[in-house]
C-alpha positions as CSV (number, residue, x, y, z in Angstrom):
1,M,72.2,137.2,-54.9
2,A,75.2,137.8,-52.8
3,I,78.8,137.5,-54.2
4,V,82.0,136.8,-52.4
5,G,85.7,136.8,-53.1
6,E,85.6,140.0,-55.3
7,S,88.4,141.5,-53.2
8,H,90.8,138.9,-54.7
9,Y,89.9,139.8,-58.3
10,Q,90.1,143.6,-58.3
11,D,92.3,143.8,-61.4
12,A,90.0,141.6,-63.4
13,L,86.9,143.5,-62.2
14,T,88.5,146.8,-63.1
15,R,89.3,145.6,-66.6
16,A,85.9,144.1,-67.1
17,V,84.2,147.3,-66.1
18,R,86.4,149.3,-68.5
19,S,85.3,147.0,-71.3
20,A,81.6,147.3,-70.4
21,T,79.1,148.5,-72.9
22,V,76.4,151.1,-72.0
23,D,72.8,150.3,-72.7
24,R,70.0,152.8,-73.6
25,D,69.4,153.5,-69.9
26,G,73.0,154.3,-69.2
27,M,73.6,151.0,-67.4
28,R,77.0,149.4,-67.8
29,M,76.7,145.8,-69.2
30,V,79.3,143.1,-69.0
31,K,78.8,139.6,-70.3
32,V,79.9,137.0,-67.8
33,L,80.3,133.2,-67.6
34,V,78.5,131.4,-64.7
35,Q,80.3,128.2,-64.1
36,R,79.9,125.4,-61.5
37,E,83.3,124.5,-60.0
38,P,82.9,121.1,-58.3
39,T,86.6,120.7,-57.8
40,N,86.8,123.9,-55.7
41,P,88.8,122.9,-52.5
42,F,86.7,125.2,-50.3
43,D,83.2,124.4,-51.6
44,P,82.1,121.6,-53.9
45,N,79.0,123.6,-54.8
46,A,81.0,126.7,-55.8
47,I,79.7,128.8,-58.7
48,R,82.3,131.0,-60.3
49,I,81.4,134.3,-62.1
50,A,84.0,135.0,-64.8
51,H,84.7,137.2,-67.8
52,S,85.8,135.3,-71.0
53,T,88.9,137.6,-71.3
54,F,89.7,138.7,-67.8
55,G,89.0,135.5,-65.8
56,T,87.4,135.1,-62.4
57,L,85.5,138.1,-61.1
58,C,83.9,136.6,-58.0
59,Y,81.8,133.7,-56.7
60,L,78.2,133.3,-55.6
61,S,77.8,133.1,-51.8
62,R,78.0,129.6,-50.4
63,E,74.2,129.7,-49.7
64,D,73.3,130.9,-53.2
65,A,75.7,128.5,-54.8
66,K,74.1,125.6,-53.1
67,R,70.6,126.8,-54.1
68,Y,71.5,127.3,-57.8
69,N,74.1,124.6,-58.4
70,S,71.8,122.0,-59.9
71,R,70.3,124.7,-62.3
72,I,73.7,125.4,-64.0
73,A,74.9,123.1,-66.7
74,P,78.1,121.3,-65.9
């Protein structure tokens, strides 16, 4: 899936990566929240990717958000 908007959330992304855990294969793991954002003024299908502590990290692309919107609980 494509993401967008990450350039606006560099501080949150950096802090989320620093808090990541490392799995057995050496991959960094960060738990995120995937949230529909129907009141988003730019896209009523927007899906926000956020960290519970650091806030918004990015959004799904407009195309992917439209495709997956109905699969995500309100």
